[in-house]
N, C-alpha and C positions, 0 to 999 in steps of 0.2 A: 574409326577413332583419328583424330589430329595427332600429329607425333609431339611427344612431350620431351623435355629436356634430358640428356644422360648426363649423370654424372660418376666419373669413376667406374663406368662400364655398365651401370646398373642404373634404369630408369625408375626412378621412385614414384609414387603417388600415395593418395588416402582417400577413402571413400567419405565424401561429406553428407551428413543428412539433415535436413530442415523440417523439423515436424510442426504442422501448423494447422491450426482448427480447420483449415479448410482442404490442404492439401500436404502431402509430404514430398518434397524435391530432395532429390539424390544427385550428386555427381562423383567424378572420378577427376581428383584435382592434384596437379603436379607441386612440387615446392616453390614455385615461383605464382601460384594461384591463379595457374590457366586450368581451363575445365576442358577435359576431353570428351568426357562422356556424360550425358545427363539423362535423368528421366523423373518420372513425377506420377503420382496416383490420388486419387481424391480421398481425403479421412473418413469422411463420411458414407463411402461405398465399401466398409468393411463392417462384418459383424462382431462388433464389441473388440476389447482388447486383444483377445487370442488371435480374433482374422487381422487386424492391424499388424500385430507383431509376426504372425506368418508369413505377410505380404512384404513387410519390410525385411524380415529375413532370406525370402527367395529374391529380392532386389539385389541384396548385399552381394549374395552368393554369385548371382547372375555378372554382378558387375566385377566380382573377383576373376570369375573366369575369363570375362572378356579382357581384362587386366592382364593375365596371366599368357592369353594367345599372344597378345600384342608386346610381351616382353617386358612388362611393368611389374615392380616389386609391392605389392600394397603393404604400407606400413602400418597400418590399421583403421578404424572406422572413428569418426567423430559424430556427436550428435549434439545438435542445437535444439534445445527441448522448451516448450512455452510453459513457465510456471516454475516455483520453486524446486531446486534440484540440491541434494546432497551430492557436492560435485566428487568427494571424496570416496564414495560408495557408489556413485553412479545412480542413484536412489530417486525416482521421481515421487515426490510428496503427493502430487496431484497435477493434472491439467486443467486449468479453468474452463476450457472449451470444449474439452474431451473427454466424455464420463469412463468411469469405469478404470482409472489408471492410478488410484490412491497406493501410495507405497509400493510402488512397484520396482523390483531391482534390474532395471534396464541394462545396466552393464553388465551384470552376471549374466542375463538370459540371454545377451546377443554375444558376449563371449562364449560361452557354452554351444551356441546353436550355429555360430560362423567361424569360430577357433579363429579369431583375431582379436589383437587388444582394442579394446573401446574406450572412449573418454565421453563422458556426458556434461554439458553444461547449460546453463539458461542461454535462450535464445538471442536477448539481447548481449548477454556477455559475448557470443560469439561472432555478433555483429560488430562491436568494438574491435574485436581482435583481427577480424577481417579486413577492417578499414587501417587497423596498425599496421600489420605486415604488408598489406596488398595495395591499399587504397589512399585515403587521403591523408592518414597518419604516417606515410613512410617518412623515414628520416627524424621522428620525434622519439623519446623515450617515455613522456606523459602524456595521455590522451585521455579526454572526456568524449565517448559517443553516445550521440540521443538520438532513438526514432520516435520521431513525432507523427503520431498517427492517432487513432481513437484514444489511444491513453500516451502515455511516455513511457519506453524502454530506454534501459542505459547500461553501460559498462564502462571501466575505468580500468586503464592499462597505466599501472605505476611501476616506471625503471623497469618498463620491458615486460612487465608480467600483469596477465590478466587477474585484479584485485577482486576477490569474493568474501573476505571477512571470515571469522571463525565459523558463524552460522552459515556461510555461503548466502548470505542475504543484502550485501552491500550493492550501492550504485541505484539505490531506488531515490533515483535524482526526480522523479516525476511528483513524489511524495514529501519533498521538502516543502515546508512549510512557509509560505510568504505572508502571510494574513491570519492572526490565530483567530480571529473571529469571522473569516471569511466565508465563500462559499462551500458548501458541503461537497464533499469528495465521495467517489464510489468505495473507497477504503474506508469510511465512516469517520475520518477526521474534517475538519474545517481549515480552507486556506491553503490546501496543498496546490503545488504550481500545477498539477495536473487538471486541477478545478478550472483553470484559467487558461491553458493553453491545449490540452487534449481536444482533439477533433468534436468529440461528443459534447464537451461543456461549450466549444466554442459556437456550436449552432445552435445550445439550448441559449445560450446569452443572446447571440443575435435575434432569434427568435422573439424573446422576452422583451427586447428593447423595439422592436418593429410593433409589438403588440401595445406596447404603452404608447405608441403614436411617433416614434421616430421617423423622420423622413429620410427616403432611402430611394434609389431608384430599383432597389430589390424588391420593393412591394411591387411595383407594376410590372415587374420581370415574372415574379412568381403570380400574379393574377392573369395575365396573357400568354406565358409560355407554359407548357406541359413539362415543367422540368422541376428537381428536388431542390432545397436548399442545401448548398455544401459549401466546404471552405474554399472552392474552386471558384465557384458561384460570386462568392464575395470578392475574392481575389480579382476577377473580371470587373466587377464595379469598380472596386479600387483603382484599377489602372485605368479606368475610363475617367476618373477623377471624382467620384461620388465620396462625398465628405464622411457620410457615415460609415462607410466601409473600410475607408483609410484610417479611420480613427477606431475601428474595431482592431485593425490587423498591428496598429502600432502600438495599442493598450497589451494584446497577445505578445508582442515582442519584447515589451519592458517588463512584463511579468516574467516571461523566461531569464531575462536579460537580469534580474533582480536575484533569481536564484544561482545563474553561473557566476554573477559577479562573486556572490558568498564563497562557491566553490574556487574561483580564482585566488581570492584571499587563502583559503586551506589548502589547496594542492597545487597551486603555480603552475595550470599545466600548459603545456607548449601549444596544442591544438586542441580547440571544441569542435566536434563533427557533428553536424546536424545531418540528418536524414529522415525517409518517411515523407508521408502525403504533405504535411502542414509546412514541412522544411522545403518541398517543391515549390513553393509560391515565392521564393528568391526574395528580393530586394525588400518585399512588403513585410518580411519577418527578419531577416537577417539585420537590415538597417536599423531598426530598434534595437535588436539585440545587442549589436555590437555598441552603439551609442549609449545604452545603459550600461554596460559593462567598462566604458571608459568614465561612466560618469560615477558609479558606484563602487567600483572595486580599488583596492590600492594601486596607485599610478603604477609602481613597478611591475605588478601582477598583469595589470590591463595593458601594459606597453608589451609584454612578454608572450602574450596569446595570441593566436590566430583563431579565427571562427570560419569555417570552411564546409562547403557542402559534401556531402558522402559521395563517395564515387562509384561503388560496387552496385550500387540497385538491388535487384530481385539475386542477384547471385550472393550478396554477402552471408546469407545465413548459410547456406552450403559450403562457400569458400571458406568462413572461419571456423566453421565444425570441422573442416579438413585441418585447419590451423592449428585446433587442438591436439592433432595426432603430431604435426611438425614439432609444435613447442614441446611437447611432451617427451618426443623422440630427439630432440636436439637436432634436427635438421636443420642445419646452417642457412642453407637456400632460402629458407623461409624469411629471411631478413635481408 
């Protein structure tokens, strides 16, 4: 275990847990966001909710023992969980991709079995908290952080605090409606930004246009290569100058920029942080996002915001979960 910073003779740390549909990641994290110890296990290799809970508890207990042997004081456990959470109670309403967790009092269960304080929040929210404290949001007070993947996850940090709303359902940026008669979204509404920017919708639209006869190097690549159509493949085509692919990426960035321009007018954030696989395509999406914000947001709001890539990558979930502990414990080193 690597050395962590000591404050006032006591080395402090939190256990961060990132629960995903494929795996659960754990980390022992200090108040500077450094990960000293990490581990993971596959979500699907446990028999039901009880099995997953048992495995999670055993990992947390082991982390606690390892920390104590190395002289660390564990302040608590933070959980980033996929799906709607009652943050106040630490209650999981359900996990979209993990069956059997409906109305689970996760905080109460873990506190009882680990004898440590526990905080639970939505995984997109803890990603925002991680970037705010330790990543691209450092030095700001008002931040919008989005994960652009198959769908769009989001978190809002307002005046230095993660904003969840009274029903803990805030920051659903992917479901801002940008075209009220537009594409059907997975949520059931039409015209949500996720229906234009989410990776699944992006690929669906590319396939539809190619099927209608759009000319693109992608058609020959898909015929001659043993490869799947992915956003990365479309990005490669765009970087090679394929007009079709360049247009698709420009439109995608403009759709996202339209939603973000509205948020700039409402919230006046200092930074908008974009992470996830879609954001990994760099200038192809950042360029039109920034141009659209400058065009559509009020000038004063557009001038004062910076759109930047996320910094923490795969560690954002577990580091952000640990940040739940630091922020609730008032650990000043976290900022």
